[in-house]
N, CA, C and O of each residue as an XYZ file, in Angstrom:
708
protein
N      -1.317    124.789     60.635
C      -0.192    125.383     60.368
C       0.076    126.512     60.585
O       0.908    126.937     61.387
N      -0.972    127.406     59.516
C      -0.779    128.760     59.570
C      -1.102    129.372     60.655
O      -0.512    130.420     60.918
N      -2.262    128.792     61.674
C      -2.359    129.181     62.978
C      -1.377    129.414     63.710
O      -1.178    130.496     64.262
N      -0.340    127.985     63.828
C       0.794    128.148     64.784
C       1.861    129.046     64.289
O       2.545    129.517     65.197
N       2.141    129.359     63.252
C       2.780    130.225     62.683
C       2.494    131.733     63.126
O       3.387    132.451     63.576
N       1.143    132.160     62.957
C       0.821    133.549     63.274
C       0.783    133.602     64.889
O       0.676    134.704     65.427
N       0.864    132.501     65.622
C       0.978    132.491     67.041
C       2.424    132.713     67.316
O       2.712    133.596     68.124
N       3.276    132.093     66.803
C       4.619    132.226     66.697
C       5.099    133.780     66.444
O       5.929    134.346     67.155
N       4.488    134.332     65.398
C       5.024    135.561     65.306
C       4.413    136.352     65.976
O       5.010    137.427     66.034
N       3.270    136.327     66.649
C       2.677    137.398     67.609
C       3.638    137.131     68.946
O       4.054    138.045     69.658
N       3.854    136.032     69.113
C       4.476    135.720     70.491
C       5.984    136.294     70.606
O       6.597    136.697     71.594
N       6.402    136.180     69.129
C       7.912    136.776     68.803
C       7.858    138.433     68.866
O       8.464    139.157     69.655
N       7.031    138.784     67.892
C       6.704    140.439     68.138
C       6.463    140.745     69.726
O       7.279    141.487     70.273
N       5.461    140.249     70.439
C       5.435    140.694     71.798
C       6.785    140.689     72.535
O       7.155    141.626     73.243
N       7.561    139.464     72.298
C       8.559    139.315     73.200
C       9.810    140.519     72.678
O      10.628    140.874     73.527
N       9.882    141.033     71.422
C      10.644    142.030     71.118
C      10.255    143.092     71.232
O      11.103    143.948     70.982
N       8.771    143.643     71.669
C       8.357    144.863     72.064
C       8.735    144.929     73.522
O       9.190    145.970     73.996
N       8.580    143.986     74.146
C       9.161    143.967     75.460
C      10.435    144.055     76.049
O      10.860    144.595     77.070
N      10.958    143.355     75.104
C      12.616    143.884     75.200
C      13.234    145.044     74.777
O      14.352    145.354     75.187
N      12.596    145.723     73.980
C      12.807    147.053     73.266
C      12.408    148.024     74.717
O      13.285    148.683     75.275
N      11.305    148.002     75.099
C      10.611    148.484     76.132
C      11.600    148.513     77.392
O      12.144    149.508     77.870
N      11.700    147.178     77.814
C      12.763    146.969     78.736
C      13.944    147.644     78.811
O      14.406    148.082     79.865
N      14.589    147.775     77.457
C      15.981    148.296     77.534
C      15.781    150.104     77.840
O      16.486    150.720     78.639
N      14.976    150.557     77.239
C      14.421    151.897     77.297
C      14.145    152.009     78.876
O      14.982    152.762     79.375
N      13.442    151.616     79.611
C      13.169    151.500     81.024
C      14.319    151.161     81.776
O      14.362    151.747     82.858
N      15.133    150.505     81.575
C      16.513    149.789     81.906
C      17.537    151.237     81.996
O      18.026    151.697     83.027
N      17.675    151.737     80.702
C      18.508    153.120     80.593
C      18.116    154.178     81.383
O      18.880    155.016     81.864
N      16.846    154.131     81.520
C      16.356    155.548     82.141
C      16.583    155.128     83.712
O      17.227    155.916     84.404
N      16.067    153.884     84.322
C      16.464    153.489     85.533
C      18.268    153.156     86.176
O      18.549    152.813     87.324
N      19.242    153.389     85.035
C      20.318    153.500     85.251
C      20.845    155.173     85.476
O      21.825    155.595     86.089
N      19.976    155.773     84.861
C      20.378    157.475     85.037
C      19.822    157.726     86.552
O      20.551    158.244     87.397
N      18.486    157.327     86.838
C      18.232    157.607     88.082
C      19.069    156.781     89.300
O      19.191    157.312     90.403
N      19.506    155.754     89.086
C      20.538    155.057     90.000
C      21.675    156.016     90.246
O      22.237    156.084     91.339
N      22.021    156.796     89.148
C      23.126    157.475     89.241
C      22.988    158.453     90.274
O      23.822    158.572     91.172
N      21.876    159.215     90.165
C      21.455    160.093     91.076
C      21.538    159.854     92.631
O      22.111    160.430     93.556
N      20.557    158.539     92.494
C      20.779    158.027     94.109
C      22.261    157.770     94.597
O      22.580    157.978     95.767
N      23.000    157.387     93.809
C      24.422    157.263     94.210
C      25.131    158.541     94.776
O      25.564    158.723     95.914
N      25.139    159.426     93.629
C      25.518    160.773     94.071
C      24.994    161.231     95.444
O      25.704    161.445     96.426
N      23.662    161.353     95.383
C      23.088    161.743     96.692
C      23.451    161.025     97.919
O      23.242    161.572     99.002
N      23.975    159.852     97.860
C      24.366    158.989     98.985
C      26.077    159.460     99.163
O      26.511    159.773    100.272
N      26.637    159.460     98.373
C      28.010    160.300     98.067
C      28.063    161.619     98.793
O      29.042    161.922     99.475
N      27.163    162.294     98.671
C      26.771    163.427     99.301
C      26.850    163.413    100.619
O      27.572    164.194    101.239
N      26.224    162.657    101.086
C      25.791    162.027    102.557
C      27.067    161.598    103.301
O      27.478    161.910    104.419
N      27.572    160.791    102.351
C      29.122    160.364    103.009
C      29.973    161.616    103.188
O      30.691    161.577    104.187
N      30.039    162.501    102.590
C      30.756    163.642    102.715
C      30.435    164.706    103.977
O      31.207    165.309    104.723
N      29.187    164.685    103.912
C      28.585    165.349    105.265
C      29.165    164.530    106.467
O      29.856    164.972    107.385
N      28.752    163.282    106.275
C      29.194    162.350    107.588
C      30.745    162.610    107.779
O      31.193    163.042    108.840
N      31.619    162.285    106.557
C      33.163    162.613    106.797
C      33.470    164.039    107.855
O      34.122    164.183    108.889
N      32.617    164.987    106.982
C      32.972    166.315    107.726
C      32.665    166.466    109.288
O      33.399    166.964    110.142
N      31.562    165.985    109.422
C      31.151    165.933    110.887
C      31.749    165.108    111.550
O      31.659    165.228    112.771
N      32.500    164.076    111.041
C      33.327    163.200    111.804
C      34.713    163.719    112.405
O      35.254    163.622    113.506
N      35.113    164.435    110.940
C      36.734    164.994    111.159
C      36.611    166.332    112.102
O      37.397    166.548    113.026
N      35.485    167.235    111.739
C      35.292    168.305    112.572
C      35.078    168.271    114.060
O      35.706    168.848    114.948
N      34.065    167.475    114.126
C      33.361    167.337    115.720
C      33.925    166.057    116.506
O      34.251    166.119    117.691
N      33.996    165.083    115.861
C      34.230    163.647    116.492
C      35.918    163.569    116.656
O      36.436    163.334    117.748
N      36.568    163.760    115.628
C      38.141    163.872    115.602
C      38.337    162.447    115.818
O      39.183    162.229    116.685
N      37.828    161.433    115.308
C      37.998    160.057    115.420
C      38.823    159.699    114.137
O      38.856    160.460    113.170
N      39.509    158.462    114.179
C      40.556    158.281    113.213
C      39.579    157.490    112.135
O      38.391    157.185    112.241
N      40.532    157.269    111.047
C      39.695    156.926    109.587
C      39.138    155.369    109.843
O      38.223    154.923    109.151
N      39.674    154.705    110.736
C      39.164    153.363    110.839
C      37.711    153.551    111.412
O      36.806    153.174    110.667
N      37.466    153.919    112.260
C      36.186    154.405    113.000
C      34.940    154.786    112.046
O      33.824    154.267    112.014
N      35.518    155.959    111.200
C      34.812    156.368    110.339
C      34.376    155.690    109.230
O      33.258    155.796    108.726
N      35.504    154.818    108.766
C      35.030    153.918    107.743
C      34.092    152.819    108.070
O      33.343    152.380    107.198
N      34.091    152.260    109.506
C      33.423    151.422    110.059
C      31.820    151.820    110.192
O      30.839    151.109    109.974
N      31.886    153.075    110.584
C      30.341    153.868    110.422
C      29.642    153.893    109.007
O      28.579    153.410    108.618
N      30.611    154.620    108.386
C      30.079    154.576    106.951
C      29.809    152.998    106.228
O      29.065    152.867    105.256
N      30.399    152.065    106.748
C      30.192    150.604    106.075
C      28.605    150.381    106.729
O      27.777    149.747    106.074
N      28.332    150.838    107.794
C      27.010    150.688    108.363
C      25.898    151.345    107.968
O      24.759    150.883    108.040
N      26.245    152.597    107.480
C      25.084    153.785    107.258
C      25.001    153.847    105.703
O      24.248    154.745    105.327
N      25.485    153.244    104.863
C      25.549    153.582    103.484
C      24.515    152.050    102.679
O      24.243    150.974    103.212
N      24.272    152.394    101.709
C      23.838    151.417    101.003
C      24.642    150.841     99.855
O      25.055    149.682     99.880
N      24.881    151.777     98.727
C      25.876    151.509     97.645
C      27.258    151.552     97.761
O      27.976    151.000     96.928
N      27.722    152.189     98.767
C      29.179    152.206     99.488
C      29.546    151.167    100.825
O      30.547    151.208    101.539
N      28.416    150.262    100.898
C      28.661    149.656    102.174
C      29.857    148.503    101.878
O      30.800    148.338    102.652
N      29.730    147.976    101.027
C      31.066    146.985    100.620
C      32.314    147.890    100.269
O      33.385    147.409    100.639
N      32.370    148.951     99.708
C      33.449    150.020     99.429
C      33.958    150.107    100.937
O      35.065    149.608    101.140
N      33.259    150.705    102.071
C      33.745    151.303    103.280
C      34.138    150.102    104.291
O      34.898    150.142    105.259
N      33.407    149.052    103.785
C      33.638    148.005    104.672
C      35.158    147.204    104.163
O      35.886    146.455    104.814
N      35.261    147.605    103.018
C      36.833    147.007    102.464
C      37.800    147.902    102.884
O      38.969    147.536    103.007
N      37.392    149.202    103.153
C      38.368    150.036    103.731
C      38.954    149.956    105.071
O      40.132    150.057    105.414
N      37.680    149.712    105.898
C      37.812    149.528    106.903
C      38.657    148.332    107.337
O      39.444    148.404    108.280
N      38.437    147.088    106.518
C      39.161    145.941    106.695
C      40.532    146.029    106.304
O      41.420    145.448    106.928
N      40.790    146.918    105.031
C      42.423    147.069    104.628
C      42.932    148.046    105.809
O      44.115    147.879    106.105
N      42.303    148.942    106.464
C      43.206    149.792    107.425
C      43.399    148.940    108.792
O      44.293    149.256    109.577
N      42.578    147.907    109.035
C      42.979    146.970    110.217
C      44.174    146.259    109.896
O      45.098    146.120    110.697
N      44.166    145.738    108.555
C      45.429    144.976    108.444
C      46.548    145.631    108.745
O      47.529    145.057    109.218
N      46.487    147.264    108.425
C      47.890    148.048    108.441
C      49.020    147.089    107.529
O      50.052    146.581    107.968
N      48.563    147.026    106.340
C      49.776    146.679    105.234
C      50.417    148.064    105.220
O      50.282    148.972    106.040
N      51.141    148.020    104.110
C      52.317    149.262    103.864
C      51.746    149.716    102.606
O      52.339    149.672    101.528
N      50.244    150.273    102.843
C      49.786    150.730    101.708
C      48.994    152.230    102.293
O      48.442    152.391    103.381
N      49.145    153.132    101.269
C      48.777    154.171    101.914
C      47.189    154.545    101.963
O      46.482    153.735    101.363
N      46.644    155.428    102.462
C      45.206    155.344    102.467
C      44.514    155.727    101.220
O      43.331    155.512    100.959
N      45.479    156.379    100.406
C      45.070    156.918     99.053
C      45.034    155.774     98.059
O      44.098    155.719     97.262
N      45.920    154.926     98.054
C      46.329    153.512     97.487
C      44.957    152.558     97.841
O      44.296    151.944     97.004
N      44.777    152.591     98.927
C      43.818    151.536     99.850
C      42.328    151.938     98.899
O      41.652    151.053     98.376
N      41.997    153.376     98.803
C      41.179    154.122     98.344
C      40.928    153.717     97.066
O      39.970    153.016     96.742
N      41.908    154.214     96.210
C      41.873    153.740     94.715
C      41.803    152.387     94.206
O      41.196    152.183     93.155
N      42.432    151.312     94.923
C      41.968    150.213     94.669
C      40.888    149.420     95.433
O      40.679    148.225     95.220
N      40.201    150.178     96.356
C      38.758    150.145     96.617
C      37.908    150.517     95.551
O      36.994    149.734     95.292
N      38.015    151.528     94.893
C      37.213    152.120     93.935
C      37.163    151.260     92.700
O      36.068    151.049     92.180
N      38.365    150.698     92.139
C      38.822    149.942     91.097
C      38.104    148.761     91.302
O      37.754    148.302     90.215
N      37.655    147.921     92.474
C      37.089    146.653     92.915
C      35.429    146.831     92.926
O      34.631    145.998     92.496
N      35.173    147.850     93.397
C      33.864    148.233     93.745
C      32.898    148.527     92.395
O      33.100    149.437     91.591
N      31.924    147.652     92.341
C      30.621    147.552     91.541
C      30.080    148.890     91.255
O      29.684    149.078     90.105
N      29.991    149.911     92.156
C      29.352    151.007     92.479
C      30.106    152.069     91.438
O      29.342    152.914     90.972
N      31.251    152.134     91.083
C      32.256    152.827     90.158
C      31.393    152.708     88.798
O      31.086    153.744     88.208
N      30.981    151.385     88.273
C      30.375    150.991     87.044
C      28.986    151.506     86.903
O      28.241    151.072     86.024
N      28.609    152.455     87.780
C      27.470    152.897     87.691
C      27.341    154.422     87.638
O      26.349    155.149     87.579
N      28.496    154.647     87.673
C      28.490    156.404     87.452
C      29.267    156.542     86.406
O      29.895    155.672     85.802
N      29.194    157.770     86.200
C      30.120    158.710     84.813
C      31.368    158.697     85.342
O      31.670    158.619     86.533
N      32.320    158.803     84.073
C      33.746    158.857     84.672
C      33.831    160.217     85.767
O      34.274    160.109     86.910
N      33.438    161.199     85.314
C      33.564    162.749     85.975
C      33.128    162.026     87.557
O      33.973    162.006     88.452
N      31.977    161.553     87.735
C      31.578    161.166     88.936
C      32.864    160.398     89.738
O      33.188    160.732     90.877
N      33.603    159.237     88.921
C      34.631    158.494     89.646
C      35.706    159.460     89.900
O      36.371    159.274     90.919
N      35.997    160.484     89.129
C      37.251    161.115     89.361
C      36.787    161.847     90.851
O      37.509    161.898     91.846
N      35.631    162.305     90.761
C      35.459    163.117     92.142
C      35.425    162.337     93.351
O      35.707    162.828     94.444
N      35.045    160.977     93.166
C      35.265    160.219     94.181
C      36.427    159.832     94.544
O      36.669    159.584     95.726
N      37.192    159.737     93.726
C      38.802    159.573     93.710
C      39.501    160.929     94.505
O      40.431    160.972     95.310
N      38.892    161.700     94.091
C      39.472    163.072     94.623
C      39.296    163.210     96.232
O      40.055    163.795     97.005
N      38.154    162.553     96.518
C      37.834    162.511     97.891
C      39.053    161.585     99.055
O      39.398    161.765    100.223
N      39.377    160.667     98.087
C      40.438    159.634     98.734
C      41.665    160.472     98.729
O      42.423    160.359     99.693
N      41.898    161.123     97.971
C      43.350    162.092     97.941
C      43.792    162.830     98.935
O      44.887    163.172     99.380
N      42.315    163.048     99.258
C      42.539    164.435    100.320
C      42.267    164.055    101.609
O      42.586    164.849    102.493
N      41.667    162.853    101.960
C      41.655    162.265    103.437
C      42.736    161.971    104.004
O      43.543    161.321    103.340
N      43.097    162.365    105.438
C      43.824    161.816    106.077
C      45.244    162.122    105.912
O      46.162    161.605    106.549
N      45.367    163.256    104.744
C      47.012    163.559    104.646
C      47.044    165.055    104.613
O      47.927    165.542    103.906
N      46.350    165.767    105.163
C      46.340    167.289    105.469
C      45.863    167.297    106.768
O      45.292    166.360    107.327
N      46.170    168.622    107.330
C      46.042    169.155    108.702
C      44.112    169.199    108.728
O      43.346    169.151    107.766
N      43.852    169.286    109.949
C      42.023    169.048    109.864
C      41.770    170.360    109.430
O      40.644    170.452    108.940
N      42.411    171.414    109.432
C      41.140    172.463    108.998
C      41.119    172.217    107.373
O      40.134    172.126    106.641
N      42.453    172.143    107.055
C      42.592    171.795    105.445
C      41.452    170.704    104.975
O      40.522    170.830    104.179
N      41.832    169.707    105.684
C      40.540    168.700    105.338
C      39.323    169.157    105.146
O      38.721    168.952    104.092
N      38.902    169.722    105.987
C      37.452    170.269    106.217
C      37.385    171.306    105.170
O      36.304    171.241    104.584
N      38.114    172.191    104.751
C      37.914    173.319    103.589
C      37.895    172.305    102.255
O      36.993    172.454    101.430
N      38.754    171.431    102.094
C      38.685    170.368    100.932
C      37.375    169.918    100.810
O      36.643    170.184     99.857
N      37.054    169.183    101.847
C      35.544    168.382    101.967
C      34.581    169.526    101.538
O      33.881    169.288    100.554
N      34.461    170.659    102.105
C      33.586    171.654    101.777
C      33.559    171.925    100.256
O      32.494    171.827     99.647
N      34.792    172.288     99.582
C      35.055    172.317     98.190
C      34.332    171.133     97.596
O      33.386    171.315     96.829
N      34.741    169.944     97.921
C      34.202    168.521     97.127
C      32.419    168.563     97.220
O      31.633    168.321     96.304
N      32.113    168.940     98.603
C      30.663    168.956     98.649
C      29.704    169.724     97.630
O      28.662    169.374     97.076
N      30.494    170.975     97.590
C      30.162    171.679     96.536
C      30.099    171.679     95.150
O      29.365    172.435     94.514
N      30.883    170.812     94.635
C      31.339    170.018     93.366
C      30.005    169.042     93.220
O      29.167    169.089     92.320
N      30.038    168.297     94.163
C      29.163    167.329     94.320
C      27.960    167.680     94.110
O      27.273    166.966     93.378
N      27.374    168.933     94.731
C      26.065    169.665     94.623
C      25.837    169.823     93.085
O      24.829    169.481     92.465
N      26.935    170.389     92.604
C      26.618    170.680     91.121
C      26.299    169.586     90.101
O      25.558    169.680     89.123
N      27.014    168.511     90.526
C      26.912    167.322     89.739
C      25.701    166.656     89.891
O      25.215    166.021     88.955
N      25.112    166.748     91.092
C      23.851    166.138     91.467
C      22.826    166.915     90.565
O      21.970    166.308     89.921
N      22.964    168.471     90.540
C      22.031    168.945     89.788
C      22.118    168.679     88.225
O      21.130    168.422     87.537
N      23.116    168.750     87.858
C      23.262    168.340     86.371
C      22.838    166.954     86.455
O      21.966    166.666     85.635
N      23.240    165.959     87.269
C      22.511    164.707     86.714
C      20.946    164.696     86.780
O      20.249    163.945     86.097
N      20.540    165.483     87.550
C      18.991    165.479     87.647
C      18.480    166.227     86.419
O      17.696    165.674     85.647
N      18.952    167.593     86.206
C      18.731    167.901     84.943
C      18.686    166.966     83.834
O      17.654    166.711     83.213
N      19.821    166.460     83.596
C      19.885    165.290     82.733
C      18.901    164.369     82.471
O      18.335    164.249     81.385
N      18.643    163.566     83.689
C      17.734    162.694     83.858
C      16.162    163.297     83.407
O      15.224    162.660     82.929
N      16.232    164.508     83.688
C      14.448    164.907     83.395
C      14.465    164.772     81.734
O      13.603    164.247     81.029
N      15.561    165.330     81.375
C      15.398    165.641     79.634
C      15.716    164.483     79.015
O      15.316    164.290     77.867
N      16.503    163.513     79.704
C      16.635    162.165     78.881
C      15.759    160.855     79.258
O      15.679    159.937     78.441
N      15.202    160.796     80.325
C      14.670    159.721     80.685
C      13.348    159.533     79.888
O      13.156    158.322     79.772
N      12.528    160.131     79.395
C      11.280    160.422     78.696
C      11.843    159.788     77.278
O      11.101    159.002     76.689
N      12.948    160.062     76.794
C      13.161    160.080     75.191
C      13.876    158.694     75.511
O      13.590    157.957     74.567
N      14.719    157.973     76.466
C      15.126    156.591     76.701
C      13.810    155.718     76.920
O      13.804    154.656     76.297
N      12.993    155.921     77.496
C      11.472    155.169     77.590
C      10.994    155.226     76.262
O      10.849    154.128     75.726
N      10.661    156.402     75.477
C      10.160    156.482     74.579
C      10.700    155.777     73.223
O       9.945    155.159     72.473
N      12.215    155.951     72.970
C      12.939    155.259     72.001
C      12.823    153.712     72.408
O      12.520    152.998     71.451
N      12.980    153.127     73.478
C      12.764    151.809     73.863
C      11.469    151.434     73.150
O      11.434    150.720     72.148
N      10.421    151.965     73.740
C       9.021    151.379     73.390
C       8.966    151.500     71.831
O       8.643    150.498     71.193
N       9.266    152.678     71.170
C       9.155    152.607     69.613
C       9.961    151.771     68.856
O       9.522    151.282     67.815
N      11.340    151.495     69.336
C      12.025    150.707     68.880
C      11.429    149.287     68.784
O      11.391    148.685     67.711
N      10.964    148.770     69.942
C      10.234    147.703     70.337
C       9.145    147.573     69.354
O       9.031    146.557     68.669
N       8.511    148.365     69.285
C       7.019    148.277     68.240
C       7.606    148.258     66.689
O       7.161    147.400     65.927
N       8.377    148.987     66.322
C       9.246    149.087     64.959
C       9.877    147.660     64.657
O       9.741    147.184     63.530
N      10.466    147.069     65.507
C      11.106    145.834     65.255
C      10.420    144.619     65.201
O      10.775    143.605     64.602
N       9.089    144.847     66.084
C       8.196    143.890     66.187
C       7.529    143.932     64.784
O       7.413    142.852     64.206
N       7.065    145.085     64.156
C       6.402    145.030     62.925
C       7.344    144.760     61.713
O       6.798    144.408     60.667
N       8.744    144.891     61.742
C       9.365    144.523     60.870
C       9.404    142.807     60.799
O       9.502    142.135     59.773
N       9.319    142.409     61.928
C       9.463    140.696     62.079
C       8.428    140.322     61.685
O       8.536    139.250     61.090
N       7.022    140.870     61.753
C       5.691    140.335     61.598
C       5.617    140.562     59.847
O       4.608    140.231     59.224
């Protein structure tokens, strides 16, 4: 009976340790994923800039291209493409806002990142071509700074997340034993 109790305690302790460690790794991974999403959004801005400046195609074609060239934003741009094809009485900005609210990628970003994503939609298709290009350039600069800040934050916090997760798992396991 004592042997069984000891085995159960050890198993429980190992599970608590694994859970704490996993949680720390998950938090660090979440911050890393944010950087990946922001980098992809930067690529989207570059592609948008190129399409607006050189190709001079309409937004429907741009969104169709982006839905095939992105990973995190594939569903978002696919929905934007379909929404524009339906040609409802909804503006591009409203469609963009609704798309962000429905997209799971927004949940992986910080509030400031989502605000920047929203701002992109505010300036697409509403201004003359030159103003759009200037606005996209300004947004690219802001996004570049956000990426740098996110990378700095990740470097300083990722180790802490992992360490606190592991330490918390060990501490909790010891308390339970």
